[in-house]
N, C-alpha and C positions, 0 to 999 in steps of 0.2 A: 504494500500500500504506500503510495507516494504521500508526501507532505500535503499535497493539494486535496487528497482524499480523506484527510482527518476531519472528524466531526467535532466541533467545539460546542459545548453546552454552556449557555448563559442562564444562570439561575435568576430569573426575573420575578421571583415570588414576592419580593419586597415592594414591587411596583404594582399598583392596582391599575387595571383590572387583570393583570397577568396571573393566572393560577398555575400555569405550567411553564417549564423552562423554554427558552428559545434555542434554536439550533443554527449553527453557522456551518455551511458547507461550500467550499470553493469561493468564499467571499460573498455568499448570498445568505440572507437571513430567512429562516423558516419558523413557522409557529405550529404548535401541536394542533392536529386536526381531529384524529380519533384513534382509539386503540382497537385494533382488529384481533382476530383469533391468533394470528401468527406474527403480527408486526404492528408497529406504530406508524401511522401515516402523518406526515408533516407537509403543510402547504407553504408555498412561497409567501412571504409576508406582504407582497404586493399583489396578491390575488385580486383584491378589490380595486386598488388604485390603477394598476396597469393591466388588469385582466391576465396576469401571468399564471399559467397553468402548471408550472413546475411543481413536482411532488417528490418527496423522499419517502422511502420505506426503510425503517430501521428495526433492529431487534427490539424485543419487549422491555429490555432493561433501560429505564428512563435515565438512570445516572451515568451509564456507560454504553450508550447505544452504538451499534455497529451498522454500517450501511448494508442494506440488502439490495435496494434497487433505486435508481434515479430515473424519473420519467419526465419528458417534455423539457425543452430548452427554455431558458429565461427569455423574456421579451424586453429586458431592460439591462442597464449597466449594473455592476456589482454594488452591494449595499454597504460599502466601506464606511461611509459617513453615518448611516443609520446604526450600524453595529457599534461604532465608536461612541455615538451619542447615547445609546442604550447602556453601554458599560459605564459611562460617566454618570448617568442618572443613578445607576445602582450604587456606584461608589459614593456619590453624594448622600444617598439615603443611608448607607452603612455608617458614614461619618456622623450624620445627624442623629441616628439612633444610638450610636456609641457615646456621643457627647451628652445625650439626654440622661444617661445613667449617672452622671457626675453631679 
């Protein structure tokens, strides 16, 4: 598996309304869609805004998913800015929560 094929999990649980983690694959951001019998289905985060139909299927392990299949090419550029912004929001939330305990 090449470095480009690595799945990165972003735990967005601190940010509402995100209940599930986000997944990054090849520079694109995906959100949890549904748990199926043998896999988890993730949709491109721009499914609504850009009508992007890209979908990932991973193993059922939400904490360490492995790629099973990638369907449909993306209709847009990589989500580098959105990914960075999401990570910054999470980091800010962690800082705010940790400082509220003092």
